[in-house]
A tleap script that builds the chain and sets N, CA, C and O, in Angstrom:
source leaprc.protein.ff14SB
mol = sequence {
  NMET GLN ARG SER LEU ARG ARG GLN ARG GLY
  LEU SER PHE VAL SER VAL VAL LEU ILE GLY
  ALA ALA LEU VAL ALA ALA PHE ALA ILE GLY
  GLY GLN SER VAL PRO ILE PHE ALA GLU HIE
  MET ALA VAL GLN LYS ALA ALA GLN LYS ALA
  ALA ASN GLU ALA THR SER VAL ALA GLU LEU
  ARG ALA ALA PHE ASP ARG SER ALA SER ILE
  ASP GLU ILE LYS ALA ILE THR GLY MET ASP
  LEU GLU ILE ASP LYS GLN GLY GLU ARG PHE
  THR ALA SER TYR ALA TYR GLU ARG GLU ILE
  SER LEU VAL GLY PRO ALA TYR LEU VAL TYR
  ARG PHE GLN GLY SER THR CLYS
}
set mol.1.N position { 75.041 175.411 106.057 }
set mol.1.CA position { 75.741 174.649 105.626 }
set mol.1.C position { 76.604 173.849 104.711 }
set mol.1.O position { 76.288 172.875 104.026 }
set mol.2.N position { 77.447 174.285 104.798 }
set mol.2.CA position { 78.019 173.216 103.440 }
set mol.2.C position { 78.398 171.957 103.370 }
set mol.2.O position { 79.156 171.516 104.234 }
set mol.3.N position { 77.958 171.185 102.374 }
set mol.3.CA position { 78.185 169.569 101.924 }
set mol.3.C position { 79.103 169.018 101.936 }
set mol.3.O position { 79.797 169.106 100.923 }
set mol.4.N position { 79.715 167.948 103.362 }
set mol.4.CA position { 81.308 168.102 102.426 }
set mol.4.C position { 80.980 167.347 101.158 }
set mol.4.O position { 79.815 166.994 100.974 }
set mol.5.N position { 81.755 167.120 100.424 }
set mol.5.CA position { 81.150 165.580 99.084 }
set mol.5.C position { 82.890 164.846 98.855 }
set mol.5.O position { 83.580 164.673 97.851 }
set mol.6.N position { 83.034 164.655 99.829 }
set mol.6.CA position { 83.854 163.583 100.468 }
set mol.6.C position { 83.205 162.439 99.827 }
set mol.6.O position { 81.979 162.515 99.746 }
set mol.7.N position { 83.893 161.173 99.254 }
set mol.7.CA position { 83.955 159.391 98.901 }
set mol.7.C position { 84.299 159.579 99.865 }
set mol.7.O position { 84.954 160.462 100.420 }
set mol.8.N position { 83.572 158.178 100.278 }
set mol.8.CA position { 83.291 157.065 100.913 }
set mol.8.C position { 84.596 156.142 100.711 }
set mol.8.O position { 84.973 155.947 99.556 }
set mol.9.N position { 85.219 155.632 101.661 }
set mol.9.CA position { 86.683 154.627 101.606 }
set mol.9.C position { 86.087 153.969 102.183 }
set mol.9.O position { 85.268 154.233 103.062 }
set mol.10.N position { 86.694 152.171 101.415 }
set mol.10.CA position { 86.721 151.185 102.362 }
set mol.10.C position { 86.293 150.116 101.417 }
set mol.10.O position { 86.427 150.125 100.194 }
set mol.11.N position { 85.761 149.200 102.158 }
set mol.11.CA position { 86.070 148.357 101.471 }
set mol.11.C position { 83.891 147.823 101.187 }
set mol.11.O position { 83.506 146.787 101.729 }
set mol.12.N position { 83.511 148.141 100.879 }
set mol.12.CA position { 81.830 146.693 100.749 }
set mol.12.C position { 81.922 145.122 101.810 }
set mol.12.O position { 82.987 144.629 102.181 }
set mol.13.N position { 80.711 144.633 102.096 }
set mol.13.CA position { 80.516 144.032 102.057 }
set mol.13.C position { 80.866 142.714 102.098 }
set mol.13.O position { 81.071 141.827 102.926 }
set mol.14.N position { 80.865 142.924 100.698 }
set mol.14.CA position { 80.416 142.320 99.388 }
set mol.14.C position { 81.844 141.518 99.189 }
set mol.14.O position { 82.102 140.314 99.196 }
set mol.15.N position { 82.741 142.801 98.992 }
set mol.15.CA position { 84.304 142.826 98.315 }
set mol.15.C position { 84.949 142.082 99.557 }
set mol.15.O position { 85.683 141.169 99.181 }
set mol.16.N position { 84.849 142.275 101.478 }
set mol.16.CA position { 84.978 141.796 101.766 }
set mol.16.C position { 84.126 140.430 101.990 }
set mol.16.O position { 85.053 139.912 102.612 }
set mol.17.N position { 83.169 139.456 102.000 }
set mol.17.CA position { 83.329 137.972 101.618 }
set mol.17.C position { 83.979 137.266 100.975 }
set mol.17.O position { 84.646 136.303 101.352 }
set mol.18.N position { 83.807 137.803 99.637 }
set mol.18.CA position { 85.316 137.566 98.507 }
set mol.18.C position { 86.409 137.683 99.286 }
set mol.18.O position { 87.005 136.642 99.561 }
set mol.19.N position { 86.920 138.982 99.820 }
set mol.19.CA position { 88.471 138.769 99.704 }
set mol.19.C position { 88.864 137.337 100.521 }
set mol.19.O position { 89.603 136.406 100.202 }
set mol.20.N position { 87.957 137.607 101.831 }
set mol.20.CA position { 87.874 136.509 103.238 }
set mol.20.C position { 88.259 134.838 102.371 }
set mol.20.O position { 89.003 133.947 102.781 }
set mol.21.N position { 87.492 134.881 101.166 }
set mol.21.CA position { 86.809 133.615 101.095 }
set mol.21.C position { 87.957 132.917 99.476 }
set mol.21.O position { 87.835 131.890 98.808 }
set mol.22.N position { 88.867 133.954 99.403 }
set mol.22.CA position { 89.541 133.474 98.296 }
set mol.22.C position { 90.972 133.290 99.400 }
set mol.22.O position { 91.712 132.321 99.229 }
set mol.23.N position { 91.263 134.314 100.528 }
set mol.23.CA position { 92.160 133.878 100.932 }
set mol.23.C position { 92.132 132.741 101.785 }
set mol.23.O position { 93.151 132.328 102.338 }
set mol.24.N position { 90.728 132.081 101.952 }
set mol.24.CA position { 90.609 130.542 102.919 }
set mol.24.C position { 90.277 128.998 101.413 }
set mol.24.O position { 90.023 127.797 101.507 }
set mol.25.N position { 90.463 129.887 100.296 }
set mol.25.CA position { 90.751 129.143 99.458 }
set mol.25.C position { 92.331 128.791 98.674 }
set mol.25.O position { 92.741 127.880 97.955 }
set mol.26.N position { 92.973 130.145 99.299 }
set mol.26.CA position { 94.570 129.773 99.234 }
set mol.26.C position { 94.958 129.424 100.174 }
set mol.26.O position { 95.943 128.747 99.877 }
set mol.27.N position { 94.871 129.428 100.934 }
set mol.27.CA position { 95.330 128.563 102.270 }
set mol.27.C position { 94.505 127.683 102.835 }
set mol.27.O position { 94.495 127.840 104.056 }
set mol.28.N position { 93.542 126.495 102.329 }
set mol.28.CA position { 93.672 124.937 101.867 }
set mol.28.C position { 94.107 124.926 101.522 }
set mol.28.O position { 95.195 124.817 102.088 }
set mol.29.N position { 94.119 125.005 100.133 }
set mol.29.CA position { 95.242 124.967 98.657 }
set mol.29.C position { 96.884 124.921 99.331 }
set mol.29.O position { 97.764 124.061 99.362 }
set mol.30.N position { 96.806 125.798 99.644 }
set mol.30.CA position { 98.758 125.943 99.877 }
set mol.30.C position { 98.733 124.861 101.543 }
set mol.30.O position { 99.846 124.374 101.740 }
set mol.31.N position { 97.839 124.536 102.481 }
set mol.31.CA position { 98.341 123.704 103.340 }
set mol.31.C position { 97.606 122.235 103.139 }
set mol.31.O position { 97.605 121.345 103.989 }
set mol.32.N position { 97.053 122.176 101.987 }
set mol.32.CA position { 97.419 119.773 101.422 }
set mol.32.C position { 98.365 119.939 99.923 }
set mol.32.O position { 98.102 119.162 99.005 }
set mol.33.N position { 99.374 120.899 99.755 }
set mol.33.CA position { 100.130 121.165 99.219 }
set mol.33.C position { 101.832 121.389 99.547 }
set mol.33.O position { 102.917 121.372 98.965 }
set mol.34.N position { 101.256 121.600 100.852 }
set mol.34.CA position { 103.400 121.553 101.672 }
set mol.34.C position { 103.241 120.528 102.304 }
set mol.34.O position { 103.030 121.029 103.408 }
set mol.35.N position { 103.174 119.393 102.469 }
set mol.35.CA position { 103.341 117.705 102.413 }
set mol.35.C position { 103.417 117.570 101.409 }
set mol.35.O position { 104.592 117.204 101.441 }
set mol.36.N position { 103.045 117.514 99.865 }
set mol.36.CA position { 103.429 117.408 98.591 }
set mol.36.C position { 104.836 118.105 98.728 }
set mol.36.O position { 105.850 117.601 99.211 }
set mol.37.N position { 104.737 118.940 98.381 }
set mol.37.CA position { 106.533 119.433 98.472 }
set mol.37.C position { 107.357 119.075 99.308 }
set mol.37.O position { 108.494 118.971 98.848 }
set mol.38.N position { 107.220 118.790 100.587 }
set mol.38.CA position { 107.604 118.020 101.245 }
set mol.38.C position { 108.672 116.397 101.418 }
set mol.38.O position { 109.727 116.123 101.989 }
set mol.39.N position { 107.320 115.368 100.273 }
set mol.39.CA position { 107.281 114.589 100.114 }
set mol.39.C position { 108.107 114.788 98.505 }
set mol.39.O position { 108.682 113.776 98.104 }
set mol.40.N position { 108.142 115.465 98.018 }
set mol.40.CA position { 109.238 115.411 96.360 }
set mol.40.C position { 110.389 115.855 97.567 }
set mol.40.O position { 110.957 114.963 98.196 }
set mol.41.N position { 110.538 116.593 97.703 }
set mol.41.CA position { 112.273 116.772 98.916 }
set mol.41.C position { 112.657 115.960 99.690 }
set mol.41.O position { 113.555 116.174 100.503 }
set mol.42.N position { 111.959 114.750 99.552 }
set mol.42.CA position { 112.285 113.078 100.600 }
set mol.42.C position { 112.830 112.617 99.371 }
set mol.42.O position { 114.027 112.517 99.098 }
set mol.43.N position { 111.945 112.368 98.718 }
set mol.43.CA position { 112.358 112.021 97.388 }
set mol.43.C position { 113.157 112.273 96.224 }
set mol.43.O position { 113.257 111.380 95.382 }
set mol.44.N position { 113.625 113.160 96.098 }
set mol.44.CA position { 114.997 114.085 95.790 }
set mol.44.C position { 116.322 113.495 97.137 }
set mol.44.O position { 117.501 113.527 96.784 }
set mol.45.N position { 116.065 113.126 98.221 }
set mol.45.CA position { 116.964 112.592 98.561 }
set mol.45.C position { 117.950 111.828 99.043 }
set mol.45.O position { 119.133 111.617 99.313 }
set mol.46.N position { 116.082 111.332 98.980 }
set mol.46.CA position { 116.959 108.952 98.476 }
set mol.46.C position { 117.088 108.702 97.775 }
set mol.46.O position { 117.709 107.649 97.629 }
set mol.47.N position { 116.668 109.361 96.772 }
set mol.47.CA position { 116.590 109.114 95.325 }
set mol.47.C position { 118.761 109.655 94.718 }
set mol.47.O position { 119.343 108.911 93.928 }
set mol.48.N position { 119.223 110.474 95.086 }
set mol.48.CA position { 120.868 111.222 95.587 }
set mol.48.C position { 121.531 109.844 96.513 }
set mol.48.O position { 122.405 109.107 96.056 }
set mol.49.N position { 120.984 109.706 97.726 }
set mol.49.CA position { 122.011 108.797 98.228 }
set mol.49.C position { 121.605 107.806 98.101 }
set mol.49.O position { 122.374 106.886 98.380 }
set mol.50.N position { 120.410 107.501 97.691 }
set mol.50.CA position { 120.434 105.965 96.808 }
set mol.50.C position { 121.578 106.034 96.175 }
set mol.50.O position { 122.663 105.676 96.633 }
set mol.51.N position { 121.452 106.317 95.519 }
set mol.51.CA position { 121.980 106.790 94.143 }
set mol.51.C position { 124.395 106.183 94.449 }
set mol.51.O position { 125.221 105.395 93.989 }
set mol.52.N position { 124.309 107.060 95.272 }
set mol.52.CA position { 125.495 107.950 96.025 }
set mol.52.C position { 126.128 106.448 96.358 }
set mol.52.O position { 127.081 106.074 95.674 }
set mol.53.N position { 125.584 105.552 97.445 }
set mol.53.CA position { 126.044 104.699 97.644 }
set mol.53.C position { 126.035 103.043 96.803 }
set mol.53.O position { 126.860 102.131 96.761 }
set mol.54.N position { 124.605 103.246 96.183 }
set mol.54.CA position { 124.626 101.825 95.385 }
set mol.54.C position { 126.280 101.363 95.128 }
set mol.54.O position { 127.275 102.080 95.227 }
set mol.55.N position { 126.166 99.355 94.627 }
set mol.55.CA position { 126.238 99.758 93.885 }
set mol.55.C position { 125.964 98.332 93.223 }
set mol.55.O position { 126.569 97.264 93.127 }
set mol.56.N position { 125.078 98.719 92.927 }
set mol.56.CA position { 124.064 97.484 92.194 }
set mol.56.C position { 122.428 98.162 92.173 }
set mol.56.O position { 121.906 98.897 93.011 }
set mol.57.N position { 121.586 97.354 90.274 }
set mol.57.CA position { 120.331 98.074 90.408 }
set mol.57.C position { 119.753 97.503 91.752 }
set mol.57.O position { 119.347 98.109 92.743 }
set mol.58.N position { 119.821 96.409 91.539 }
set mol.58.CA position { 119.101 95.355 93.363 }
set mol.58.C position { 119.520 96.591 94.656 }
set mol.58.O position { 118.505 96.991 95.226 }
set mol.59.N position { 120.501 97.063 95.042 }
set mol.59.CA position { 121.365 97.363 96.073 }
set mol.59.C position { 120.274 99.149 96.477 }
set mol.59.O position { 120.108 99.750 97.539 }
set mol.60.N position { 119.667 99.499 94.750 }
set mol.60.CA position { 119.968 100.888 94.854 }
set mol.60.C position { 118.514 100.706 94.992 }
set mol.60.O position { 118.156 101.554 95.808 }
set mol.61.N position { 117.674 100.137 94.666 }
set mol.61.CA position { 116.444 99.727 94.757 }
set mol.61.C position { 115.672 99.743 96.571 }
set mol.61.O position { 114.811 100.353 97.205 }
set mol.62.N position { 116.819 98.480 96.787 }
set mol.62.CA position { 116.408 98.222 98.186 }
set mol.62.C position { 116.609 99.491 98.876 }
set mol.62.O position { 115.588 99.946 99.391 }
set mol.63.N position { 118.014 100.388 99.054 }
set mol.63.CA position { 118.093 102.239 99.487 }
set mol.63.C position { 116.677 102.704 99.421 }
set mol.63.O position { 115.814 102.959 100.262 }
set mol.64.N position { 116.759 102.725 97.961 }
set mol.64.CA position { 115.880 103.914 98.405 }
set mol.64.C position { 114.599 103.253 99.133 }
set mol.64.O position { 113.905 104.155 99.602 }
set mol.65.N position { 113.895 101.591 99.454 }
set mol.65.CA position { 112.828 101.456 100.116 }
set mol.65.C position { 113.048 101.309 101.072 }
set mol.65.O position { 112.320 100.538 101.696 }
set mol.66.N position { 114.056 101.885 101.687 }
set mol.66.CA position { 115.105 101.607 103.004 }
set mol.66.C position { 114.309 103.465 103.452 }
set mol.66.O position { 113.513 103.835 104.314 }
set mol.67.N position { 115.172 104.285 102.180 }
set mol.67.CA position { 115.388 105.435 102.828 }
set mol.67.C position { 113.177 106.206 102.338 }
set mol.67.O position { 112.381 106.567 103.205 }
set mol.68.N position { 113.044 106.196 101.618 }
set mol.68.CA position { 111.187 105.821 101.748 }
set mol.68.C position { 110.493 105.025 103.008 }
set mol.68.O position { 109.270 104.897 103.068 }
set mol.69.N position { 111.140 104.643 103.739 }
set mol.69.CA position { 110.386 104.197 104.803 }
set mol.69.C position { 110.714 104.604 105.814 }
set mol.69.O position { 109.967 104.612 106.793 }
set mol.70.N position { 111.887 105.031 105.816 }
set mol.70.CA position { 112.295 106.084 107.024 }
set mol.70.C position { 111.331 107.471 106.357 }
set mol.70.O position { 110.329 107.532 107.070 }
set mol.71.N position { 111.283 108.322 105.528 }
set mol.71.CA position { 110.774 109.532 105.518 }
set mol.71.C position { 109.110 109.031 105.080 }
set mol.71.O position { 108.436 109.543 104.187 }
set mol.72.N position { 108.795 108.159 105.774 }
set mol.72.CA position { 107.536 108.187 104.960 }
set mol.72.C position { 106.948 108.571 103.470 }
set mol.72.O position { 105.868 109.001 103.062 }
set mol.73.N position { 108.280 108.177 102.822 }
set mol.73.CA position { 107.633 108.009 101.349 }
set mol.73.C position { 106.954 107.291 100.713 }
set mol.73.O position { 107.272 106.104 100.640 }
set mol.74.N position { 105.525 107.890 99.889 }
set mol.74.CA position { 104.123 106.917 99.378 }
set mol.74.C position { 104.335 106.933 98.455 }
set mol.74.O position { 103.906 105.949 97.853 }
set mol.75.N position { 105.113 107.967 97.595 }
set mol.75.CA position { 104.267 108.367 95.971 }
set mol.75.C position { 104.734 107.153 95.025 }
set mol.75.O position { 103.983 106.498 94.302 }
set mol.76.N position { 105.821 107.018 95.141 }
set mol.76.CA position { 107.220 106.689 94.466 }
set mol.76.C position { 107.680 105.411 95.739 }
set mol.76.O position { 107.521 105.368 96.959 }
set mol.77.N position { 108.298 104.481 94.748 }
set mol.77.CA position { 109.804 103.163 95.363 }
set mol.77.C position { 110.447 102.845 93.932 }
set mol.77.O position { 110.545 102.885 92.706 }
set mol.78.N position { 110.748 102.539 95.070 }
set mol.78.CA position { 112.554 101.998 94.268 }
set mol.78.C position { 112.195 101.086 92.674 }
set mol.78.O position { 113.046 101.188 91.791 }
set mol.79.N position { 111.591 100.679 92.542 }
set mol.79.CA position { 111.051 100.166 91.517 }
set mol.79.C position { 110.209 100.673 89.876 }
set mol.79.O position { 110.056 100.245 88.732 }
set mol.80.N position { 109.770 102.101 90.913 }
set mol.80.CA position { 109.089 102.498 90.326 }
set mol.80.C position { 110.401 104.027 89.502 }
set mol.80.O position { 110.124 104.945 88.730 }
set mol.81.N position { 111.472 103.713 90.018 }
set mol.81.CA position { 113.227 104.494 89.930 }
set mol.81.C position { 114.062 103.114 88.188 }
set mol.81.O position { 114.455 101.956 88.044 }
set mol.82.N position { 113.813 104.692 87.160 }
set mol.82.CA position { 114.777 104.571 86.176 }
set mol.82.C position { 115.592 104.502 86.247 }
set mol.82.O position { 116.116 105.614 86.319 }
set mol.83.N position { 116.912 102.951 86.329 }
set mol.83.CA position { 117.871 103.280 86.633 }
set mol.83.C position { 119.038 103.300 85.601 }
set mol.83.O position { 118.860 102.270 84.951 }
set mol.84.N position { 119.801 103.739 85.261 }
set mol.84.CA position { 121.285 104.321 84.272 }
set mol.84.C position { 122.459 103.783 84.804 }
set mol.84.O position { 122.109 103.512 85.953 }
set mol.85.N position { 123.206 103.575 84.736 }
set mol.85.CA position { 124.938 102.947 84.676 }
set mol.85.C position { 125.559 103.982 83.853 }
set mol.85.O position { 125.244 104.099 82.669 }
set mol.86.N position { 126.386 104.706 84.386 }
set mol.86.CA position { 127.100 105.504 83.330 }
set mol.86.C position { 128.357 105.680 83.964 }
set mol.86.O position { 128.355 106.642 84.732 }
set mol.87.N position { 130.017 104.724 83.852 }
set mol.87.CA position { 130.539 104.766 83.979 }
set mol.87.C position { 130.333 103.527 84.372 }
set mol.87.O position { 129.849 102.526 83.844 }
set mol.88.N position { 131.300 104.059 86.536 }
set mol.88.CA position { 130.826 103.138 87.590 }
set mol.88.C position { 129.834 103.913 87.998 }
set mol.88.O position { 129.407 103.700 89.132 }
set mol.89.N position { 129.202 105.036 87.157 }
set mol.89.CA position { 127.942 105.604 88.825 }
set mol.89.C position { 126.914 105.497 88.005 }
set mol.89.O position { 126.801 105.807 86.819 }
set mol.90.N position { 125.531 104.616 89.407 }
set mol.90.CA position { 124.325 104.776 89.241 }
set mol.90.C position { 123.820 106.305 89.327 }
set mol.90.O position { 123.998 107.045 90.294 }
set mol.91.N position { 123.213 106.607 88.234 }
set mol.91.CA position { 122.047 107.065 88.450 }
set mol.91.C position { 120.302 106.977 88.408 }
set mol.91.O position { 119.688 106.646 87.394 }
set mol.92.N position { 119.757 107.281 89.501 }
set mol.92.CA position { 118.954 106.780 89.086 }
set mol.92.C position { 117.375 108.178 88.706 }
set mol.92.O position { 117.559 109.287 89.207 }
set mol.93.N position { 116.174 107.996 87.969 }
set mol.93.CA position { 115.738 109.247 87.159 }
set mol.93.C position { 113.308 108.701 87.786 }
set mol.93.O position { 112.472 107.946 88.282 }
set mol.94.N position { 113.538 109.484 87.364 }
set mol.94.CA position { 111.593 109.396 89.027 }
set mol.94.C position { 110.733 110.829 87.818 }
set mol.94.O position { 110.990 111.950 87.379 }
set mol.95.N position { 109.390 109.536 87.751 }
set mol.95.CA position { 109.029 110.898 87.769 }
set mol.95.C position { 106.924 110.896 87.958 }
set mol.95.O position { 106.176 110.554 87.043 }
set mol.96.N position { 106.656 111.165 88.755 }
set mol.96.CA position { 105.165 110.468 89.132 }
set mol.96.C position { 104.334 111.660 89.085 }
set mol.96.O position { 104.896 112.654 88.626 }
set mol.97.N position { 102.758 111.830 89.566 }
set mol.97.CA position { 101.857 113.028 89.780 }
set mol.97.C position { 101.639 112.885 92.093 }
set mol.97.O position { 102.001 112.312 93.121 }
set mol.98.N position { 100.701 114.040 91.427 }
set mol.98.CA position { 100.273 114.163 92.986 }
set mol.98.C position { 98.367 114.841 92.494 }
set mol.98.O position { 98.087 115.573 91.545 }
set mol.99.N position { 97.861 114.528 93.046 }
set mol.99.CA position { 97.087 115.116 92.930 }
set mol.99.C position { 95.773 116.215 93.776 }
set mol.99.O position { 96.347 116.624 94.785 }
set mol.100.N position { 94.651 116.676 93.756 }
set mol.100.CA position { 94.694 117.624 95.312 }
set mol.100.C position { 93.309 117.104 94.542 }
set mol.100.O position { 93.199 116.961 93.325 }
set mol.101.N position { 92.024 116.795 95.792 }
set mol.101.CA position { 90.848 117.610 95.162 }
set mol.101.C position { 90.658 118.858 95.309 }
set mol.101.O position { 91.140 119.406 96.301 }
set mol.102.N position { 89.946 119.568 94.404 }
set mol.102.CA position { 89.739 121.270 95.345 }
set mol.102.C position { 87.605 121.130 95.462 }
set mol.102.O position { 86.885 121.550 96.368 }
set mol.103.N position { 87.297 120.566 94.473 }
set mol.103.CA position { 85.714 120.648 94.175 }
set mol.103.C position { 84.789 120.373 93.492 }
set mol.103.O position { 84.209 121.178 92.763 }
set mol.104.N position { 84.411 118.780 93.671 }
set mol.104.CA position { 83.706 118.356 92.919 }
set mol.104.C position { 84.626 117.566 91.441 }
set mol.104.O position { 85.479 117.040 92.155 }
set mol.105.N position { 84.854 117.328 90.657 }
set mol.105.CA position { 85.356 116.907 89.370 }
set mol.105.C position { 86.656 117.388 89.164 }
set mol.105.O position { 87.522 116.953 88.405 }
set mol.106.N position { 86.696 118.738 90.257 }
set mol.106.CA position { 88.322 118.746 89.840 }
set mol.106.C position { 89.636 119.058 90.307 }
set mol.106.O position { 90.082 119.590 91.324 }
set mol.107.N position { 89.820 118.875 89.915 }
set mol.107.CA position { 91.521 118.500 90.977 }
set mol.107.C position { 92.249 119.101 90.730 }
set mol.107.O position { 92.154 119.861 89.766 }
set mol.108.N position { 93.306 119.030 91.495 }
set mol.108.CA position { 95.280 120.063 91.983 }
set mol.108.C position { 96.066 119.052 90.766 }
set mol.108.O position { 95.131 118.277 90.567 }
set mol.109.N position { 96.840 118.719 90.119 }
set mol.109.CA position { 97.454 118.120 90.193 }
set mol.109.C position { 98.881 118.070 90.212 }
set mol.109.O position { 98.983 117.630 89.067 }
set mol.110.N position { 100.097 118.172 90.608 }
set mol.110.CA position { 100.909 118.220 90.903 }
set mol.110.C position { 101.804 116.623 89.807 }
set mol.110.O position { 101.620 115.426 90.024 }
set mol.111.N position { 102.842 117.337 88.550 }
set mol.111.CA position { 103.747 116.230 88.610 }
set mol.111.C position { 105.271 116.744 88.024 }
set mol.111.O position { 105.889 117.500 87.273 }
set mol.112.N position { 105.326 115.482 89.204 }
set mol.112.CA position { 106.933 115.425 89.763 }
set mol.112.C position { 107.796 115.260 88.651 }
set mol.112.O position { 107.064 115.007 87.694 }
set mol.113.N position { 108.898 115.275 88.319 }
set mol.113.CA position { 110.570 114.278 87.923 }
set mol.113.C position { 111.662 114.935 88.582 }
set mol.113.O position { 111.676 116.109 88.952 }
set mol.114.N position { 112.679 113.989 88.712 }
set mol.114.CA position { 114.111 114.403 88.684 }
set mol.114.C position { 114.905 113.406 87.914 }
set mol.114.O position { 114.680 112.412 87.224 }
set mol.115.N position { 116.165 114.252 88.419 }
set mol.115.CA position { 116.365 112.359 88.537 }
set mol.115.C position { 118.470 112.953 88.851 }
set mol.115.O position { 118.942 114.006 88.420 }
set mol.116.N position { 119.351 111.759 89.767 }
set mol.116.CA position { 120.180 112.084 90.760 }
set mol.116.C position { 121.422 112.579 89.336 }
set mol.116.O position { 120.987 112.237 88.236 }
set mol.117.N position { 122.611 113.191 89.293 }
set mol.117.CA position { 123.644 113.557 89.063 }
set mol.117.C position { 124.839 112.383 90.252 }
set mol.117.O position { 126.061 112.532 90.238 }
savepdb mol mol.pdb
quit
């Protein structure tokens, strides 16, 4: 009898557990991040729409707040917008942070900023 000296292939149990834990962590963080990015897209859209339609600073803030209540934007309000006037048009800029609690004192912080054109 001749023994075949082939090496075993595959993953060990510890490797499977570690890969599984990494995948669960990635899906957990991704699941919490998707709504944050969706809200950011809504903030961009609401700010652009408000800046295009506004004829005054107060009207721009009110238009943003109306859009924010419809799209359920909770990160910023119309008062958080920095508004400038360039010629006849208004531009709005914003900056805010959102965080996700990971484990204990560890957080994942997203910093968003943008402006209308």
